[in-house]
C-alpha positions as CSV (number, residue, x, y, z in Angstrom):
1,M,-90.2,236.7,27.0
2,T,-88.6,235.3,30.1
3,T,-86.4,237.3,32.5
4,E,-83.6,235.5,34.1
5,T,-81.4,236.5,37.0
6,W,-77.9,235.6,36.0
7,D,-75.2,234.6,38.5
8,A,-72.5,235.1,35.9
9,E,-72.1,236.3,32.3
10,Y,-69.7,235.3,29.5
11,D,-69.7,235.7,25.8
12,V,-69.3,231.9,25.2
13,V,-70.0,229.1,27.5
14,V,-68.5,225.7,26.7
15,I,-69.8,222.5,28.3
16,G,-67.4,219.6,28.4
17,A,-63.6,219.7,28.7
18,G,-62.5,217.1,26.2
19,A,-60.9,217.8,22.8
20,G,-64.0,219.4,21.2
21,G,-64.8,221.5,24.2
22,M,-61.3,222.8,24.8
23,A,-60.8,223.5,21.1
24,A,-64.0,225.6,21.1
25,A,-63.1,227.5,24.3
26,L,-59.6,228.3,23.0
27,T,-60.8,229.5,19.6
28,A,-63.5,231.8,21.1
29,K,-60.9,233.2,23.6
30,I,-58.4,233.8,20.7
31,E,-61.2,235.6,18.9
32,G,-61.4,238.0,21.8
33,R,-64.4,236.7,23.7
34,S,-64.8,236.0,27.4
35,V,-65.2,232.2,27.8
36,L,-66.3,229.8,30.6
37,L,-65.3,226.2,30.2
38,T,-67.2,223.7,32.4
39,E,-66.8,220.0,33.2
40,K,-69.1,217.9,35.4
41,T,-66.3,215.6,36.7
42,D,-63.3,216.6,38.8
43,R,-60.9,216.1,35.9
44,V,-60.2,217.7,32.5
45,G,-59.7,215.7,29.4
46,G,-62.8,213.5,28.8
47,S,-62.5,210.7,26.4
48,T,-59.5,212.3,24.8
49,A,-57.4,211.8,27.8
50,V,-57.9,208.0,27.7
51,S,-57.7,207.6,23.9
52,G,-54.9,206.7,21.6
53,G,-54.8,210.4,20.6
54,A,-54.7,210.0,16.8
55,V,-56.1,212.9,14.8
56,W,-57.3,212.2,11.2
57,A,-56.8,215.5,9.2
58,P,-56.3,214.9,5.5
59,L,-54.6,217.6,3.5
60,N,-52.5,218.8,6.4
61,A,-49.3,220.6,5.7
62,Q,-47.1,217.8,6.9
63,S,-48.4,215.0,4.7
64,A,-46.1,215.8,1.7
65,K,-43.1,216.2,4.1
66,V,-43.6,212.7,5.3
67,G,-43.8,211.3,1.8
68,H,-47.6,211.3,1.2
69,P,-48.7,214.3,-0.8
70,D,-52.5,214.5,-0.8
71,T,-55.2,216.2,-2.9
72,F,-58.7,217.1,-2.1
73,D,-59.9,214.8,-5.0
74,K,-58.1,211.8,-3.4
75,A,-59.3,212.4,0.1
76,W,-62.8,213.1,-1.1
77,T,-62.8,209.9,-3.2
78,Y,-61.8,207.9,-0.1
79,M,-64.5,209.6,2.0
80,R,-67.1,208.6,-0.6
81,A,-65.7,205.1,-0.8
82,T,-66.0,204.6,3.0
83,V,-68.6,206.9,4.5
84,G,-70.8,207.3,1.4
85,D,-74.2,208.7,2.2
86,A,-74.1,207.6,5.9
87,A,-73.6,211.3,6.8
88,P,-74.6,214.5,5.0
89,V,-72.3,215.4,2.1
90,S,-72.2,219.0,3.3
91,M,-70.8,218.0,6.7
92,Q,-68.2,215.6,5.2
93,Q,-67.0,218.4,2.9
94,A,-67.0,220.9,5.7
95,F,-64.7,218.6,7.6
96,L,-62.3,218.0,4.7
97,R,-62.1,221.7,3.8
98,N,-61.4,222.8,7.4
99,C,-59.4,220.1,9.2
100,A,-56.0,221.1,7.8
101,G,-56.7,224.8,8.7
102,M,-57.5,223.6,12.2
103,V,-54.1,221.9,12.6
104,D,-52.4,225.1,11.4
105,F,-54.5,227.3,13.7
106,F,-53.7,225.4,16.9
107,E,-50.0,224.9,15.9
108,R,-49.7,228.7,15.7
109,N,-51.8,229.8,18.6
110,T,-51.6,227.1,21.3
111,E,-49.4,224.3,22.8
112,V,-51.1,221.7,20.6
113,K,-48.5,220.2,18.4
114,L,-49.4,217.3,16.1
115,V,-46.9,215.1,14.1
116,A,-48.0,213.3,10.9
117,R,-47.3,209.6,10.7
118,S,-44.9,208.7,7.9
119,F,-46.6,205.3,7.6
120,S,-50.0,204.6,8.9
121,P,-52.5,203.2,6.3
122,D,-56.1,204.2,6.3
123,Y,-58.2,201.4,7.5
124,Y,-59.4,200.4,4.0
125,P,-56.2,200.7,2.0
126,D,-57.6,198.8,-0.9
127,R,-60.3,201.4,-1.5
128,E,-59.9,204.2,-4.0
129,G,-58.3,207.3,-2.6
130,A,-56.8,205.6,0.5
131,A,-53.4,206.9,1.8
132,M,-50.6,205.0,3.3
133,G,-49.6,207.8,5.7
134,G,-49.7,211.5,6.4
135,R,-53.4,211.9,7.1
136,S,-53.2,210.7,10.7
137,L,-51.3,212.7,13.2
138,D,-50.2,212.1,16.8
139,P,-49.8,214.6,19.6
140,A,-46.2,215.3,20.4
141,M,-45.0,214.0,23.8
142,F,-45.8,216.5,26.6
143,D,-44.1,217.1,29.9
144,G,-46.8,217.0,32.4
145,R,-44.7,218.9,34.9
146,L,-45.5,222.0,32.8
147,L,-49.0,221.9,34.2
148,G,-47.6,222.5,37.7
149,K,-50.2,222.2,40.4
150,H,-52.9,221.5,37.8
151,F,-51.4,218.2,36.8
152,H,-53.7,216.4,39.2
153,E,-56.7,217.9,37.4
154,L,-55.8,216.1,34.2
155,R,-57.7,212.8,33.7
156,D,-55.4,209.8,34.1
157,P,-55.0,207.4,31.1
158,L,-56.4,203.9,31.4
159,P,-54.3,201.9,33.9
160,E,-54.2,199.1,31.4
161,F,-52.2,201.4,29.0
162,M,-49.5,202.1,31.6
163,V,-46.8,199.9,32.9
164,L,-45.0,199.9,36.3
165,G,-48.1,201.3,37.9
166,G,-48.1,204.7,36.0
167,M,-45.7,204.9,33.1
168,M,-47.3,205.8,29.8
169,I,-45.9,204.1,26.7
170,T,-46.6,204.1,22.9
171,M,-46.4,201.0,20.7
172,T,-42.8,201.9,19.8
173,D,-42.0,202.1,23.5
174,A,-43.6,198.7,24.2
175,K,-41.5,197.1,21.5
176,H,-38.3,198.6,23.0
177,L,-39.3,197.4,26.5
178,L,-40.0,193.9,25.2
179,A,-36.6,193.8,23.5
180,V,-34.4,195.3,26.3
181,T,-32.4,192.1,26.6
182,K,-32.0,191.6,22.9
183,S,-30.9,195.0,21.5
184,F,-28.6,197.7,22.9
185,A,-30.8,200.4,21.2
186,S,-33.9,199.0,22.9
187,W,-32.1,198.7,26.3
188,R,-31.0,202.4,26.0
189,E,-34.5,203.6,25.1
190,G,-36.1,201.4,27.8
191,M,-33.7,202.7,30.5
192,K,-34.5,206.3,29.5
193,L,-38.2,205.6,30.0
194,V,-37.8,203.8,33.3
195,L,-35.4,206.3,34.8
196,R,-37.7,209.2,33.9
197,F,-40.6,207.4,35.5
198,F,-38.9,206.6,38.7
199,S,-37.6,210.2,38.9
200,D,-41.2,211.4,38.7
201,R,-42.3,209.1,41.4
202,L,-39.4,210.1,43.7
203,R,-40.5,213.8,43.2
204,G,-44.0,213.0,44.5
205,Y,-46.0,212.7,41.2
206,H,-48.8,210.1,41.4
207,R,-47.8,208.8,38.0
208,G,-45.3,209.5,35.2
209,T,-45.2,212.9,33.7
210,R,-44.0,211.9,30.3
211,L,-47.4,212.1,28.5
212,V,-48.1,210.5,25.2
213,L,-51.2,209.4,23.1
214,G,-54.5,211.1,24.0
215,N,-53.3,212.1,27.4
216,A,-50.7,214.3,25.7
217,L,-53.3,215.9,23.5
218,A,-55.6,216.6,26.5
219,A,-52.6,218.0,28.4
220,R,-51.6,220.3,25.6
221,L,-55.1,221.7,25.2
222,F,-55.4,222.1,29.0
223,K,-52.0,223.9,29.2
224,S,-53.3,226.3,26.5
225,V,-56.5,226.9,28.4
226,L,-54.4,227.8,31.5
227,D,-52.0,230.0,29.4
228,R,-54.9,231.9,27.9
229,G,-56.5,232.5,31.3
230,I,-59.8,230.8,30.4
231,D,-62.1,230.4,33.4
232,Y,-62.9,226.8,34.0
233,W,-65.2,225.1,36.5
234,L,-64.9,221.4,37.5
235,E,-67.6,219.4,39.2
236,S,-70.2,221.6,37.6
237,P,-72.8,219.3,35.9
238,L,-75.2,220.7,33.3
239,Q,-78.8,220.9,34.4
240,K,-80.6,222.8,31.7
241,L,-80.1,225.0,28.6
242,I,-82.0,228.2,29.2
243,V,-84.0,229.4,26.1
244,E,-85.2,233.0,25.6
245,D,-87.2,234.0,22.6
246,G,-86.2,230.9,20.7
247,R,-82.5,231.3,21.4
248,V,-80.3,229.4,23.8
249,A,-79.3,232.3,26.1
250,G,-77.6,230.6,29.0
251,V,-77.0,227.5,31.1
252,L,-78.1,226.2,34.5
253,F,-75.4,224.4,36.3
254,Q,-75.1,222.6,39.6
255,R,-72.0,224.0,41.4
256,G,-71.0,223.6,45.0
257,G,-74.4,222.3,45.9
258,K,-76.2,225.3,44.4
259,S,-77.9,226.0,41.1
260,V,-76.0,228.6,39.1
261,R,-77.3,230.5,36.1
262,V,-74.8,231.6,33.5
263,R,-75.6,233.8,30.6
264,A,-74.0,233.2,27.2
265,R,-74.1,236.4,25.2
266,C,-72.8,234.8,22.0
267,G,-73.5,231.1,22.3
268,V,-73.4,227.8,24.2
269,I,-71.2,225.0,22.9
270,V,-72.1,221.5,24.1
271,A,-69.4,218.8,24.0
272,T,-70.2,216.4,26.8
273,G,-68.9,213.2,25.1
274,G,-71.9,211.4,23.7
275,F,-74.1,208.8,25.4
276,P,-72.2,205.5,25.8
277,W,-73.2,205.1,29.4
278,N,-76.9,206.1,29.0
279,E,-78.7,202.8,29.2
280,A,-82.0,204.1,27.7
281,L,-80.3,205.5,24.6
282,R,-78.1,202.4,24.2
283,G,-81.3,200.4,24.2
284,E,-82.9,202.7,21.7
285,L,-80.0,203.0,19.2
286,Y,-77.5,200.2,19.7
287,P,-77.9,196.8,18.0
288,Q,-78.6,194.0,20.5
289,P,-77.2,192.5,22.6
290,A,-75.4,195.4,24.0
291,G,-74.1,196.2,27.5
292,A,-72.2,198.6,29.7
293,W,-69.0,197.8,27.8
294,S,-67.8,201.2,26.7
295,M,-64.2,202.4,27.0
296,S,-65.3,206.0,27.4
297,P,-65.4,207.6,30.8
298,S,-68.4,206.5,32.8
299,G,-69.5,210.1,33.1
300,N,-70.4,210.2,29.4
301,R,-74.2,209.7,29.9
302,G,-75.7,211.9,27.2
303,E,-76.9,214.9,29.2
304,G,-75.7,217.3,26.5
305,I,-77.7,215.5,23.9
306,S,-80.8,215.0,26.0
307,L,-80.9,218.7,27.1
308,A,-80.2,219.9,23.5
309,R,-83.2,217.9,22.4
310,E,-85.3,219.5,25.2
311,A,-84.2,222.9,23.7
312,G,-85.5,221.8,20.3
313,A,-82.5,220.1,18.7
314,A,-83.0,216.9,16.7
315,L,-80.9,213.7,16.5
316,G,-79.1,213.0,13.3
317,T,-80.2,210.1,11.1
318,G,-78.9,207.9,8.3
319,Q,-75.9,206.5,10.2
320,T,-74.7,202.9,9.6
321,N,-73.6,202.4,13.2
322,A,-74.7,204.0,16.4
323,A,-71.2,203.8,17.9
324,F,-67.5,203.3,17.1
325,W,-67.0,199.6,18.0
326,A,-64.1,197.8,19.7
327,P,-63.9,194.2,21.0
328,V,-63.5,194.5,24.8
329,S,-62.4,191.9,27.4
330,I,-63.7,192.2,30.9
331,L,-62.0,191.3,34.2
332,K,-64.2,191.2,37.3
333,R,-62.2,191.7,40.4
334,P,-63.0,190.1,43.8
335,D,-63.9,193.5,45.2
336,G,-66.6,193.9,42.5
337,T,-64.8,196.4,40.4
338,V,-64.5,195.8,36.7
339,V,-61.6,196.3,34.3
340,R,-62.3,196.7,30.6
341,Y,-59.5,196.2,28.0
342,P,-60.0,197.3,24.4
343,H,-58.3,195.0,21.9
344,L,-57.4,197.8,19.4
345,V,-54.0,197.4,17.8
346,W,-51.7,195.2,19.9
347,D,-52.7,191.6,19.8
348,R,-55.3,190.7,17.2
349,A,-53.1,191.3,14.1
350,K,-50.1,189.4,15.4
351,P,-49.3,185.9,13.9
352,G,-50.7,183.1,16.0
353,L,-54.0,184.6,17.2
354,M,-57.3,183.2,16.1
355,A,-60.8,184.5,16.8
356,V,-63.8,182.1,17.0
357,N,-67.5,182.2,17.7
358,Q,-69.2,180.0,20.2
359,A,-69.3,177.2,17.7
360,G,-65.5,177.2,17.7
361,E,-65.3,178.5,14.2
362,R,-63.5,181.5,12.7
363,F,-65.8,184.4,11.6
364,V,-63.5,187.3,10.8
365,N,-60.1,188.6,9.6
366,E,-58.6,189.0,13.1
367,S,-56.3,191.8,11.8
368,T,-59.1,194.0,10.6
369,S,-59.9,197.3,12.4
370,Y,-61.5,197.1,15.8
371,H,-64.7,198.7,14.4
372,E,-65.0,196.1,11.6
373,F,-64.2,193.3,14.1
374,V,-67.3,194.0,16.1
375,R,-69.4,194.5,13.0
376,A,-68.3,191.0,12.1
377,M,-69.4,189.8,15.6
378,Y,-72.9,191.1,15.0
379,R,-73.1,189.7,11.5
380,S,-72.0,186.2,12.7
381,H,-74.3,186.4,15.7
382,Q,-77.3,186.4,13.3
383,T,-76.7,182.7,12.6
384,V,-74.2,181.5,15.2
385,P,-73.8,182.8,18.8
386,T,-70.8,185.2,18.5
387,L,-71.5,187.6,21.4
388,P,-69.3,187.0,23.2
389,A,-66.5,185.7,20.9
390,Y,-63.1,184.3,21.9
391,L,-59.5,185.2,21.1
392,V,-57.3,182.1,21.1
393,C,-53.6,181.6,21.1
394,D,-50.8,179.2,22.1
395,H,-48.0,179.3,24.6
396,D,-45.4,180.8,22.2
397,F,-47.8,183.7,21.2
398,M,-48.6,184.4,24.9
399,E,-44.9,184.6,25.8
400,K,-44.1,186.9,22.9
401,W,-47.1,189.2,22.6
402,G,-49.5,188.6,25.5
403,M,-53.2,188.9,25.0
404,G,-55.4,191.6,26.6
405,L,-54.6,192.0,30.3
406,A,-52.3,188.9,30.2
407,L,-48.8,190.2,29.7
408,P,-46.0,188.6,27.7
409,G,-42.5,187.6,28.8
410,G,-43.3,185.1,31.5
411,R,-45.1,187.7,33.6
412,P,-47.6,186.4,36.2
413,R,-51.0,185.5,34.8
414,E,-52.4,182.8,37.0
415,H,-54.4,185.4,38.8
416,L,-56.2,186.1,35.6
417,V,-56.9,182.4,35.2
418,R,-58.4,182.2,38.7
419,A,-60.5,185.2,38.0
420,G,-62.0,183.6,34.9
421,Y,-60.6,186.3,32.6
422,L,-58.0,184.0,31.0
423,R,-58.9,180.4,30.0
424,K,-56.1,177.9,29.9
425,A,-55.9,174.3,28.9
426,A,-53.2,171.8,27.9
427,T,-54.9,171.1,24.5
428,L,-57.2,172.9,22.1
429,R,-59.9,170.3,22.6
430,A,-59.8,170.8,26.3
431,L,-59.8,174.6,25.9
432,G,-62.9,174.4,23.7
433,E,-64.7,172.2,26.2
434,A,-63.8,174.7,29.0
435,L,-65.4,177.4,26.9
436,G,-68.6,175.4,26.5
437,M,-68.1,174.6,22.8
438,D,-67.3,171.6,20.8
439,G,-63.7,170.9,21.5
440,E,-63.2,168.9,18.3
441,R,-64.6,171.8,16.3
442,L,-62.2,174.2,17.8
443,E,-59.3,171.8,17.2
444,A,-60.4,171.4,13.5
445,S,-60.6,175.2,13.1
446,A,-57.1,175.5,14.4
447,A,-55.9,172.8,12.1
448,R,-57.4,174.7,9.1
449,F,-55.9,178.0,10.5
450,N,-52.4,176.3,10.8
451,A,-52.6,175.1,7.2
452,L,-53.4,178.6,6.0
453,A,-50.5,179.9,8.1
454,E,-48.1,177.5,6.5
455,S,-49.2,178.7,3.0
456,G,-48.9,182.3,4.1
457,K,-52.3,183.2,2.7
458,D,-55.6,183.3,4.5
459,D,-58.0,182.1,1.8
460,D,-60.9,182.1,4.3
461,F,-60.9,185.7,5.8
462,G,-57.8,187.4,4.4
463,K,-55.8,188.0,7.6
464,G,-52.7,189.9,6.7
465,G,-54.1,190.8,3.3
466,T,-53.9,194.5,3.3
467,E,-51.3,197.1,4.2
468,Y,-53.2,198.1,7.3
469,N,-53.3,194.5,8.5
470,R,-49.5,194.1,8.0
471,Y,-48.8,197.5,9.6
472,L,-50.0,196.0,12.9
473,G,-48.5,192.5,12.4
474,D,-45.0,191.3,13.0
475,P,-42.7,192.4,10.1
476,D,-40.1,189.8,11.0
477,H,-42.6,186.9,10.6
478,K,-42.6,185.4,7.1
479,P,-44.3,184.9,4.7
480,N,-47.4,186.7,6.3
481,A,-46.8,189.2,9.0
482,C,-50.2,188.5,10.6
483,L,-50.6,184.7,10.0
484,G,-48.9,182.1,12.3
485,P,-49.9,178.7,13.7
486,L,-51.2,177.6,17.1
487,R,-49.1,174.6,18.0
488,R,-47.6,174.5,21.5
489,G,-49.6,174.1,24.6
490,P,-50.8,175.3,27.0
491,F,-53.4,177.2,24.9
492,Y,-55.3,180.3,26.0
493,A,-58.5,182.1,25.3
494,V,-59.9,185.5,26.3
495,E,-63.6,186.3,25.9
496,V,-64.5,189.6,24.1
497,V,-67.8,191.5,23.9
498,A,-69.1,194.1,21.5
499,G,-67.7,197.2,23.2
500,D,-67.3,200.8,22.0
501,I,-64.9,203.7,22.2
502,G,-67.7,206.3,21.8
503,T,-71.0,207.0,20.1
504,A,-71.7,208.1,16.6
505,V,-75.3,209.3,16.9
506,G,-75.7,212.9,18.1
507,I,-77.4,216.2,17.4
508,A,-77.8,217.1,13.8
509,C,-75.7,220.2,12.9
510,N,-74.8,222.4,9.9
511,E,-71.4,223.3,8.6
512,N,-71.0,225.9,11.3
513,A,-71.6,223.3,14.1
514,Q,-75.0,224.9,14.9
515,A,-77.5,222.5,16.3
516,L,-80.5,221.9,14.0
517,D,-84.2,221.4,14.8
518,S,-86.4,218.8,13.2
519,A,-87.0,221.0,10.2
520,G,-83.3,221.5,9.6
521,R,-83.2,225.0,10.9
522,P,-80.3,226.2,13.1
523,I,-81.1,226.9,16.8
524,R,-79.8,230.3,17.7
525,G,-77.1,230.2,20.3
526,L,-76.6,226.5,20.3
527,Y,-73.6,224.6,19.0
528,M,-72.4,221.0,19.3
529,A,-68.9,219.4,19.1
530,G,-67.2,216.1,19.7
531,N,-69.5,213.0,20.1
532,D,-72.5,215.2,21.0
533,M,-72.5,216.2,17.3
534,H,-73.9,213.7,14.9
535,S,-70.8,212.0,13.4
536,V,-69.6,213.3,10.1
537,M,-68.4,209.7,9.5
538,G,-72.0,208.4,9.8
539,G,-70.8,205.6,12.1
540,E,-68.2,204.4,9.6
541,Y,-64.5,204.3,10.6
542,P,-62.2,205.2,7.7
543,A,-58.9,205.7,9.5
544,P,-57.2,206.2,12.9
545,G,-58.3,209.5,14.5
546,I,-61.7,210.0,12.9
547,T,-63.3,211.0,16.2
548,L,-60.7,213.4,17.4
549,G,-60.1,215.0,13.9
550,P,-63.8,216.1,13.6
551,A,-64.0,217.0,17.3
552,L,-61.1,219.4,17.0
553,T,-62.2,220.7,13.7
554,F,-65.8,221.4,14.6
555,G,-64.8,222.7,18.0
556,W,-62.7,225.2,16.2
557,I,-65.5,226.1,13.8
558,A,-68.0,226.4,16.6
559,G,-65.8,228.6,18.8
560,A,-65.1,231.0,16.0
561,H,-68.7,231.1,14.7
562,A,-70.2,231.7,18.2
563,A,-67.6,234.4,18.9
564,R,-68.4,236.2,15.7
565,S,-72.1,235.8,15.9
566,G,-72.8,238.0,18.9
567,S,-75.9,237.8,21.1
568,H,-78.3,238.6,18.3
569,S,-77.3,236.1,15.7
570,Q,-79.7,235.4,12.9
571,S,-81.7,232.2,12.8
572,Q,-80.6,231.3,9.2
573,S,-77.3,229.6,8.5
574,Q,-74.4,232.1,8.8
575,S,-72.3,233.0,5.9
576,Q,-68.8,231.7,5.1
577,S,-67.4,235.0,6.3
578,Q,-68.1,234.0,9.9
579,M,-66.0,230.9,9.7
580,P,-62.4,231.0,11.1
581,A,-60.2,232.9,8.8
582,Q,-58.2,229.8,7.9
583,A,-61.4,227.9,7.0
584,Q,-62.4,230.8,4.8
585,M,-59.1,230.6,2.9
586,Q,-59.4,226.9,2.5
587,A,-63.0,227.0,1.3
588,Q,-62.0,229.7,-1.3
589,D,-58.8,228.1,-2.4
590,L,-59.6,224.4,-2.7
591,S,-60.8,223.0,-5.9
592,T,-61.4,219.4,-6.8
593,T,-58.2,219.4,-8.9
594,E,-55.9,221.3,-6.8
595,R,-52.9,219.7,-4.9
596,V,-52.9,221.4,-1.5
597,T,-49.9,219.8,0.1
598,S,-46.9,220.0,-2.3
């Protein structure tokens, strides 16, 4: 037995202030436990604050109200059709049986408000069990002024996802702003946004306080942490998990230049955001070539995973992908700084954009999900250099939609050309040669692409062939919302690499979010959440929000289980009675034939 001198004591210690960590801290506090929430950076929010904010939670109470009644059978069939055996069946079922209860719990007890999408297809809508809406929810807009003096402690969103130097917008907002001169309704909505933003700046805020997307979710969680009086420490990196008698009993932090030992009487919950910026783990687990191309905060370096392994926890296995992929374009500024832009939902699916490999040939359905796009890059790269690949468009596309950091509507973009981010040429042949490929081959690929666009059907790769594709296309473009020609010069190209929005490999856990050792036994006192937990999707990407949905759900489960376990929890898996009350009811009530949202 070791004897530690503790500098502070709490019932539950949570490491990492993203969605998973804050969900766990809030749950443990609501369960009546004393809680410490810690964060190694100077901002709260983690990856959540810079994300799109979607939360995938099948069977939620809103799905029927927005026209998509769901059943456990249907959702489970879709999970099997997409995730299959890439993740343990028990963990997939634990997620499905608890995610709706999680949404209800936070709706009742916190500022977290989620709104189901009336139309938002799962990413594989042609697979059995897929839904056209209802399963993915967005955080309701949040007024950042409600955070008061703590607003500056919330992580800012990506600058590339703001306009006017600090105004957050959604896809709907962007469409209004692009149409302000064409529609009175769009002009009115656009003016509301702009006036609110300038009002914020005149009042001294460093950016707009109308928060949407993942920043709104992080802000709502943070506001709830403040309302509940939860102690939180910023700039307090994790140094070690302290083990006593085979149980994780506390944590060693670095705080204010000193080592601080904190006892956790009931449990430690680790949610530090995965390892996308850990070069060694990327080299071990990512396919190659790979690079420092993640859209996650640069502080996500895998300390939680590494120190959990030192405490006896084991990495999960069986995943199909080590990360959740996204094509990313990179701008290198003259001062040496780097800007990364994730090509998620705005440009690739629009009519008039073509993706090619280094041979100047198409290799993918451009309107597929970001995850599948990068998988296609790696597959193509086995025979033809495709890392990097290129997104190609013409003048009309650029003016209407823009591409990556190059904005539409005649906005300045020559600086991007000078920086080498945006390639520009009068003809497709000249563009191909500027990219170091056979210009005639690129020209021929575009001719084939244009012929397919004229027919309205992509016989080669199926662009615009599913409801998900068309959801992101241009509904006014006929006959195919995603398929249009490249005709009018100048022509443009942007280089994209195989980036990610977070990691999928993490510590193996059981249904209670307890970390497991190499023999599959729970480690007493140690829980994982968010991307530090091995993905219940197994590296697959079934729908929008499949990282935040499990992060919130297992954060909720971990917080409640730790709070109810006490300082002398048993080493074996805990019973269902120690799950959150809502989770108990769902596990008892759900059957494979029962409709749960009617």
